[in-house]
C-alpha positions in Angstrom: 14.7 26.7 -25.7 15.8 30.3 -25.7 13.5 33.2 -24.8 13.6 34.4 -28.4 12.5 31.0 -29.7 9.8 30.7 -27.0 8.4 34.2 -28.0 8.5 33.2 -31.7 6.7 29.9 -31.1 4.1 31.6 -28.9 3.3 34.3 -31.5 3.3 31.8 -34.3 0.8 29.6 -32.5 -1.5 32.5 -31.7 -1.5 33.5 -35.4 -2.4 29.9 -36.4 -5.2 30.1 -33.9 -6.4 33.4 -35.3 -6.8 31.7 -38.7 -8.8 28.9 -37.3 -11.0 31.2 -35.2 -11.6 33.5 -38.3 -12.7 30.5 -40.4 -15.2 29.6 -37.7 -16.3 33.2 -37.3 -16.8 33.3 -41.1 -19.1 30.2 -41.0 -21.1 31.7 -38.1 -21.5 35.0 -39.9 -22.5 33.3 -43.2 -25.4 31.6 -41.4 -27.1 35.0 -40.9 -27.4 35.5 -44.7 -28.9 32.0 -45.3 -32.6 31.8 -46.1 -33.2 29.3 -43.3 -31.9 31.7 -40.6 -35.2 33.6 -40.7 -37.0 30.4 -39.9 -35.1 30.0 -36.6 -37.0 31.0 -33.5 -35.9 34.3 -31.8 -34.1 32.5 -28.9 -31.9 30.4 -31.4 -31.1 33.6 -33.3 -30.1 35.3 -30.1 -27.8 32.3 -29.2 -26.2 32.6 -32.6 -25.5 36.3 -32.0 -23.9 35.5 -28.7 -21.8 32.8 -30.3 -20.5 35.3 -32.9 -19.8 37.9 -30.3 -17.8 35.4 -28.2 -15.8 34.3 -31.2 -15.0 37.9 -32.0 -13.7 38.4 -28.5 -11.6 35.3 -28.8 -10.1 36.6 -32.1 -9.4 40.0 -30.4 -7.6 38.3 -27.5 -5.5 36.2 -29.9 -4.5 39.3 -31.9 -3.4 41.2 -28.7 0.0 39.5 -28.3 1.2 40.7 -31.7 0.0 44.2 -30.9 1.7 44.0 -27.5 4.9 42.9 -29.2 4.9 45.9 -31.6 3.5 48.6 -29.4 4.4 47.8 -25.8 7.7 46.0 -26.4 8.7 47.9 -29.6 9.5 44.6 -31.3 11.8 43.2 -28.6 11.5 39.6 -27.3 11.0 39.9 -23.6 9.9 37.7 -20.7 6.9 40.0 -20.2 5.8 39.4 -23.8 6.2 35.6 -23.5 4.0 35.6 -20.4 1.5 37.9 -21.9 1.2 35.7 -25.0 0.3 32.7 -22.9 -2.2 34.7 -20.8 -4.0 36.2 -23.8 -4.2 32.9 -25.5 -5.4 31.2 -22.3 -8.1 33.9 -21.9 -9.2 33.4 -25.5 -9.8 29.7 -24.9 -12.9 30.4 -22.8 -15.0 32.5 -25.2 -13.8 30.3 -28.1 -15.0 27.1 -26.3 -18.4 28.6 -25.3 -18.9 29.9 -28.8 -18.1 26.5 -30.3 -20.5 24.8 -27.9 -23.3 27.2 -28.7 -22.9 26.7 -32.5 -23.1 22.9 -32.0 -26.1 23.4 -29.8 -27.9 25.3 -32.7 -27.1 22.5 -35.2 -28.1 19.6 -33.0 -31.3 21.4 -31.8 -32.4 21.8 -35.4 -31.6 18.2 -36.3 -32.2 16.1 -33.2 -34.0 18.2 -30.6 -33.1 20.1 -27.4 -31.8 17.3 -25.3 -29.3 16.2 -27.9 -28.4 19.8 -28.5 -27.6 20.4 -24.8 -25.4 17.2 -24.7 -23.6 18.0 -27.9 -23.0 21.7 -27.1 -21.7 20.9 -23.6 -19.4 18.1 -24.9 -17.8 20.3 -27.6 -17.4 23.1 -25.2 -15.6 20.9 -22.6 -13.5 19.3 -25.4 -12.2 22.7 -26.3 -11.6 23.8 -22.7 -9.7 20.5 -21.9 -7.2 21.0 -24.7 -3.8 22.3 -23.7 -4.3 25.6 -21.8 -2.2 28.3 -23.5 -1.7 30.0 -20.2 0.5 27.0 -19.3 4.1 26.9 -20.5 3.9 23.2 -21.2 7.5 22.8 -22.2 8.6 24.4 -18.9 6.0 22.2 -17.0 7.3 19.0 -18.5 10.9 20.0 -17.7 13.5 17.2 -17.9 10.8 14.5 -18.3 10.1 13.0 -21.7 7.7 15.1 -23.8 4.1 13.7 -23.9 0.8 15.0 -25.2 -1.0 17.3 -22.8 -3.5 15.6 -20.5 -5.3 17.5 -17.7 -5.3 14.4 -15.6 -1.5 14.6 -15.0 -1.3 18.3 -14.3 -1.8 20.2 -11.1 -2.1 18.0 -8.0 -2.2 14.7 -9.8 1.3 15.0 -11.4 2.7 13.0 -8.4 1.0 9.9 -9.6 3.2 9.5 -12.7 6.8 8.3 -12.4 7.9 10.9 -14.9 6.9 13.7 -12.5 6.6 12.3 -9.0 6.7 9.3 -6.8 3.2 8.7 -5.6 2.0 8.7 -1.9 5.4 7.5 -0.6 7.3 10.5 -2.2 4.4 12.8 -1.2 4.0 11.9 2.5 7.1 9.8 3.3 9.3 12.7 4.3 6.6 14.2 6.5 6.0 11.1 8.6 9.4 9.5 8.5 10.9 12.8 9.6 9.9 11.9 13.2 11.7 8.6 13.5 14.7 10.0 11.5 15.0 12.9 14.0 14.3 10.9 17.1 16.5 7.9 16.4 19.3 9.7 14.5 18.8 7.8 11.3 20.5 8.7 8.0 21.1 6.1 5.3 19.5 2.7 5.2 21.6 -0.4 4.7 18.8 -2.2 2.9 15.4 -1.5 1.5 12.7 -3.8 0.1 9.2 -2.8 -1.1 6.1 -4.4 -2.4 2.9 -2.8 -3.7 -0.1 -3.0 -6.0 -2.0 -0.6 -8.2 -5.7 -1.2 -7.9 -6.9 2.0 -9.5 -8.3 1.9 -13.0 -6.6 5.1 -14.2 -3.6 5.3 -16.4 -1.4 6.6 -13.6 1.8 4.6 -12.8 2.3 4.5 -9.0 0.9 1.9 -6.6 -1.9 3.0 -4.3 -1.1 0.2 -1.8 2.5 -0.2 -0.6 4.7 -1.6 2.1 8.4 -0.7 2.4 10.9 -2.2 4.9 14.0 -0.1 5.7 16.9 -1.4 7.8 19.4 0.9 9.5 22.7 0.0 11.1 23.6 0.7 14.7 24.7 4.4 15.3 27.1 4.5 18.2 25.3 3.3 21.2 21.9 3.3 19.4 20.8 -0.2 18.2 19.9 -1.1 14.6 16.4 0.0 13.5 13.8 -1.7 11.3 11.4 0.9 9.9 8.3 -0.2 8.0 6.1 2.2 5.9 2.5 1.5 4.8 0.1 3.4 2.7 -3.2 2.8 1.0 -5.3 0.0 2.4 -2.4 -1.9 3.7 -1.8 -1.6 7.5 0.3 -3.3 10.1 -1.4 -6.1 12.1 -3.5 -4.6 14.9 -3.6 -1.1 13.5 -7.3 -0.8 14.1 -6.8 -0.5 17.9 -5.0 2.8 17.5 -8.0 4.5 15.7 -5.7 6.5 13.4 -5.6 6.9 9.7 -2.0 8.0 9.7 0.6 8.1 12.4 4.1 6.8 13.5 4.2 3.8 15.9 7.4 3.2 17.9 7.9 -0.2 19.4 10.8 -2.4 20.3 11.8 -5.8 21.5 11.8 -5.9 25.3 10.2 -2.5 25.6 7.7 -1.8 28.3 5.3 -0.1 25.9 4.7 1.6 22.6 4.4 5.2 21.5 2.0 6.5 18.8 2.6 10.0 17.5 1.4 12.2 14.6 1.6 15.9 13.9 -0.4 17.1 16.9 -0.8 14.2 19.4 1.2 11.4 21.1 -0.1 8.5 23.2 1.6 5.8 25.2 0.4 2.2 25.2 2.2 0.7 28.3 2.1 -3.1 28.8 1.1 -2.5 32.5 -1.7 -0.1 31.5 -0.2 2.9 33.2 -0.1 6.4 31.6 3.4 7.8 32.0 4.2 11.5 32.1 5.4 13.0 28.9 9.1 14.0 28.8 9.8 17.7 28.9 10.1 19.5 25.6 13.7 19.9 24.4 13.2 21.1 20.8 11.8 24.7 20.4 8.8 25.1 18.3 9.5 26.1 14.7 8.8 29.8 13.8 7.4 28.6 10.5 8.8 27.4 7.1 9.0 30.9 5.6 10.2 32.6 8.7 12.9 30.0 9.2 14.1 30.5 5.6 14.2 34.3 6.0 16.0 33.9 9.4 18.6 31.6 7.9 19.3 34.0 5.0 19.8 36.9 7.5 21.9 35.0 10.0 23.7 32.5 7.7 22.6 29.8 10.2 20.9 26.5 9.4 17.2 25.8 9.2 15.6 23.1 11.2 15.3 20.8 8.2 18.4 21.9 6.3 19.5 20.3 3.1 22.1 18.1 4.7 19.3 16.5 6.9 16.4 16.6 4.4 18.5 15.3 1.5 19.4 12.1 3.4 15.8 11.7 4.5 14.5 12.1 0.9 17.1 9.7 -0.4 16.0 7.0 2.1 12.3 7.6 1.3 12.6 7.4 -2.4 14.6 4.1 -2.3 11.3 2.5 -1.5 10.1 3.5 -5.0 13.4 2.2 -6.5 12.9 -1.2 -4.9 9.3 -1.4 -6.1 10.1 -0.4 -9.7 13.0 -2.9 -9.7 10.5 -5.7 -9.3 10.4 -5.6 -5.5 14.0 -6.6 -5.1 15.8 -6.0 -1.9 18.4 -3.3 -2.3 21.7 -3.4 -0.5 22.4 0.3 -0.4 25.8 2.0 -0.7 25.0 5.6 0.2 28.5 6.9 -0.6 28.4 5.8 -4.2 24.6 5.9 -4.6 24.5 2.3 -5.8 22.4 -0.8 -5.0 25.3 -3.2 -4.9 23.2 -6.3 -5.4 20.8 -4.9 -8.0 22.1 -3.4 -11.3 18.5 -3.0 -12.5 18.0 -0.3 -9.9 20.5 2.1 -11.5 17.9 3.2 -14.1 15.6 4.5 -11.4 18.4 6.2 -9.4 19.7 8.4 -12.2 17.5 9.5 -15.1 18.1 10.7 -18.6 17.2 14.3 -19.1 15.3 15.6 -22.1 17.3 17.6 -24.6 17.9 21.1 -23.3 17.4 20.2 -19.7 20.7 18.3 -18.8 22.7 19.3 -15.8 26.5 19.7 -16.0 28.7 18.0 -13.4 
C-alpha cells in the first residue's frame, strides 16, 4: 500500500470514528434533558458529566489528524501525517473506552445495582481498549503473513507462538544456545534433522511447548561427525536433573573422559575419575557488545563476531527442526546447496512461503 493510500485510509477511518463518537456523545448529552436525570443521585450525575467530557476529548483527538493534514502539512500526504494519525487515534481510544464504561455503569447501576454496574462498566471499557489499537500500523505489523483479524494475544512478545509470525521456543532460543556447539565444533549445515513435539497449552497458538530435535552433522576435516539434540519445555535428556540447570549445553562423546556443561556465564567439567581439570586459556576476545560491534564493522568494513555468513547457516539449521515437526515429524535428508529436503517433498511448503499481495520479494 502506497503512503498516499495509507494516509487516505487512516483519515477515512478517523472520520468514521468521529461519526460513531458523536452519536454516542449525542446520546450522553440527551440524557441530561430527560426528566429522570434529576432523580439520579449527585454521584451518578457527576459520573455522567465525566463520561461526556471524556467523549468530547476523544472526538477532539479524532478530529486532530484532519486539522494536522490541512494546517501543518498543507494538504500533503506525508509520513509524519500518517504516524500522527495513528497516534491521535490511539490516544483517543483511552478516553473513548473509559467514557463508554462509565455510561454502561450508570445504566446497570440503575437497573441491577452497583455490583453489576461495576462488572458491566469494566467489561465494556476493556472490550473497547482491546480492539485494534490505532497507534499500531496493523498492515505493516502483519507484513508478508496472511491477513487476520487483530487479536492482542498474538501481538508484542507472543507473536513468536504463531507459525505465521515466528517459530516458537526453538526459533527464539535455538540460535542463542546452539551457537556454542556450532562455534566450538565448526558446524554448519546438518545432513539430517528429525523432530517431535507436543502442544499441551490450551491457547490457540500453533507451536509446540515440548520439543526434541535431533541434528546430524557430517565429519569436517579431522573433526568427527556430530549428533546434536535440542530439548525444550518439560522434555529433558535422561539424567538432566543431576546438573541442576534449567537451560545449558552439554558436551559428551563416546570414549571421552568426561563431560562439559556450559551456559552464558558458567562452565563445569564432570570427569569420570572425579577430578576437576583446569580450564583452558581464553582464546576468543570478549565481545565489545552487539551495537558496538555493528558500529565498528560499519567503520572498519570488517566482520562482526556473528556475521551473516555464520548466523545465516546457524539459523537455517535451527529452523529445520520446525520444518521436520510441521512435516509430521519426518526425518529430513537435507541438501543445503539447493535448500531441499530430498526425501520429503511435503517439507517444501515450510521452507518457502507465499507472501501476501504487496509484500513479495523479487529474485
